[in-house]
N, C-alpha and C positions, 0 to 999 in steps of 0.2 A: 478227537484225530478225523482227517480223511478217509475214504475208504471208495472201494471203485465196484461198479457192479456192470456185467455186460448184459444189457438186455437191447431186445429190439433190432440188434446188429450194430449198437454203440456202446461205447465204454460211457457210463454215467458215474461223474463224482459227487460225492454226498457225505452227510456228517450226521450224526445223530446225538444229540444232548438231552440228558434227564431221562427220567421215569413218567411213567404215568400216560394220560390218555394222547394218541398221535396228533400230533400238530405240522402238517406241511406249507412251509413258505415259499413262493417263486419269486424270481427276481423279476428284473425290468429287463428291457430290451438291451442287449451287448452289455448285461451284468453280471453278477457272479452271485454266490451265495452267500458270500463274506460281507454281502450289503444287510444281512439279518444279524451279523456275530454281537451288536450288542444288544438287539432285541431279543436274541435266543436265551443269554445270560440270564434275562429277566423269567420270559416264557418256562424256559426248561425247569425252573423251581418246582413247576406245577402238570408241565406235560414233557412227553418225548419229543422233543422239537427236530425235526426233519429237514436239512435243508439240502438243494442241488445244485450243481449248474446243468441248466437247461445245454441240449447238445447245440452243439454250435459256440459254447459259451464257458469260459474259466476253465478248469482244468478235465471237462468231457472232451470227447472226441468231436471233430470238425468236420462232418463229413461233406463231400463237395454238393453232393447231390439234393435237390430242395426236396423240403418237408413241410407237411400242414400244421395248422395248430390242431387237430385232432391226434397228431401224432406224437406232437409234445404230452397231449393229454393221455394218451396210452405208456409215454415213458414215467408218467408219475404214476399211473397202475403197476406196472409192471415190477416198479421199483418198492413199491407195496407190496406186491407179490413177494419179491426176493427177500425183503426184510420180514415176512410172515406177519403182515398187517392187513387185518380184513377191512376195517375202516378206520379212517380220519377225519380229521378237521383239515380244511385245505383253505391258504390264503395266499392271492396274488394279487401282484404291484405293476400297474403297467401293462406291458407282454405278458407279466406274467398272471395277470389276471384275466386276461383272453384264454389262457390256458388251463387256469380254474373254471371259467366257464364252461369250456368244452369238457373239462373232467366231469362236472357237472351233470351233464347232460349226456353224455356217453356213459357213463360209471356211475350213476347214480346209488348203487348199491354200496359201494365203497365210499359213500360220502355223509359225514354225520351234517357239520355247520359249516359253511360258505362265508367267504371273508373277501372282498372284490375291493380293490385302492387304486384310485385315480386311474380307471380303465373303462371300454368302451365297448358297444355290444357290434358294432359294426363300423367299418372307417368312416371318418367324418371327414373326409377329402375326398375330393374328385382325383382321377388319374393326375391331373397337373399338378395339385399338390402332394399327391404321393411321391410323384418323381422328385418334387423339391424337397421333401422328406429324406429320401434316398439320397439325395444329391449333399445334403448338410452331413448325414451320417457320414457318406465316404470322405468328405470333406474334413470331418472333426478326426477319422483315421488318420490322414493323411498328415494333419495338425498334430495330432498326437506322436507319431513319427518323427518330426522336424523337432516341436519342442514341448515335452508331453508336460510340463508345468504350466505354461501359456495355455494349453488345451485344455488343460483341467480345471481351470477358473472360468472357461467361456462356456463350458459344460456346467458348472456348478451353478453360475450367474441364472441360467435360463432354469434351475431346479431349486432353487431357494427363494426367499422372499427377500426385497431389497436390502432391508436393514440386516437380515443374520446373514447374507452374503457379505455384505460390508465389514460386518464384525469378524466373521472367517477370513476375511481378506487381509485383514489390519491385524489381524492377531491368529496367525495360522497355529499357533501352539496354545491357544487357548482351548481349555476342556470344556465342552460343551454337556451339560445335564450330568456330570462324571463319568461320560461313556466316550466319548469322542474327540479329537481335534480335527483342521483342515488338513493337518498333516499326517493323519492316519486317515484320511480320504483320499488323499493323494497317492499316497502309497499302495492302498487296495488298487486305485485304478491304473498305478504302474506297473502292478504285479498279477494282478487278477483279471483287468481288462484284455483279455487274449482274442477277444472276436475281432478276426481280418475282413478284407472287404468280400470276400464269397460268405463268410458269414453272415455277413451284413444283410447282401444282397437274399441269402437264403430265409432270414427272418423277417424280413419286409414281405419277401413271398407268401410266408406263414401268414402275415397281418391279412395279404390279399383273399387269403383261404376262410377267415373267420366273420361270420355274419351271425348272430343268434337270436337277433331281434324278433324274430317270430318263435322262437322257441323257448324265452326265459319265463313264458307262462309257467312251462313245464317243471321248472323249478321249483320244488317242494319242499326243500331243507331250508331251516332259519337260516337266514342271510344278512350279513352287516355289509353295508355300503359307505365307503369312507373315501372322502374327496376334500379338497381345498379350496376356498375362493379366489385365491390368486394364482391358481397352477395354468402356467402358461404352455404346457404340453397336452396335456388333456382337462379340455376345460369342465367345470361343476357340472354342467349341463349335460354331458355323456354319463354321468354318474346317476343323475336325477333321472333320466330313460331308464337307465337299470331298476334303479328304484321303484317306478312306474309299472314296468313289466313285470317284476319277480315278486309274486304274491305274499311273499312270507318275509320280505325284506325291511328293514329299517336304513333310513340314512343319516350320516352323521358327516357336518362340515367342517373342517378344520380351519384357520385363521390364516395358513400359509401356503405354500406351493405344493408342488411335485414332488419332494422330497419333507413332506409334511412329518414321516414316519422318524425322519432324523430332526426337523427342525423341532417338533412337538413332540421329541418324543416319549415322556412321562405320562401325556396324556394319551397319546396313542396305544401305549402298553395299556393303561387302564380301563381303555375303552374295547379291545380285546379282552382282557381278560373278565371284564364284567360281561361281555357278551357269551363268553363260553363258558362262564358258571351260570348262566341261567336255565 
C-alpha cells in the first residue's frame, strides 16, 4: 500500500514491498512509481523494494518553485532515513537515472550497488534542443487533456520498438510477458501521470542542473548500465559514455527502445538480479 513521508518540505508518496536488502527504483520524467509495479513483484521476492513518486510526480507534492537534481537525490536519502535504512541498492531510469547519479556522488555512504538505465551524464542537447524538448512535453500535456487515449499512443510510439508498439496498438488487451497490457499502461498514464505544466518546467530545470561527466570517476560502487540500441529518447552512446567514465561499471545493451524494462521485461529482470547477486 502507498504511504507518505514529509521530508525536505514536501510530502513524498512511496511504497515498500518485500523483505531483504533494500532496492530503490526511480522512475523517469513526469512518470510515477507504478511504472515499476510489475518488476517489483519479481524483485520483492528477494529484496525490500522501495518505489517513490519524485516531487512533482504521481501522488507526491507538486511544489511551484524550481529544484535541482541534487534536491531530488536528497529526497531519496531523506526517505531512506525516514525508513531507517542505512544503505541500499539504487536504480534509476532516464530522469531517475540522473537522480541516481547525483545520489551516488552526494551520498556514497548510503549506496551499495548502482543501476543506471537509459540515462545521461549531461544534457546531450544545446539550448535550442532543450527548448524543443520542453515544447514537446508541454504539447503532450495539452494533447493529453484534449484526447488522453491518442496522446498515450503518441507517447508510447516513441518509447517502444516499432514491432512491439504495433502489436500493442493492434491488441490493447494482449498480456505481455504475463505482466501488463497496453490498457494497463494507458490506465496508469491516465490516473498516475499527474505532472502539470509547472511540474514539467521544474523537471526540465532540474535537468539543466545535471552534469556529472567530470565526477563519474568518483563513483566507486559496482554499477550496471543498461541501454537499448533503438532508444530514440536517450541514445545508447550516452550510456556508453557513462560506462567509459565510471571505473567499476559494466554495460548491457538491449535490443528494443527506451522502455526496454517493459518490452524485454524477463531479460531485464534477469540482468538486474544477476548483478545484485554478485
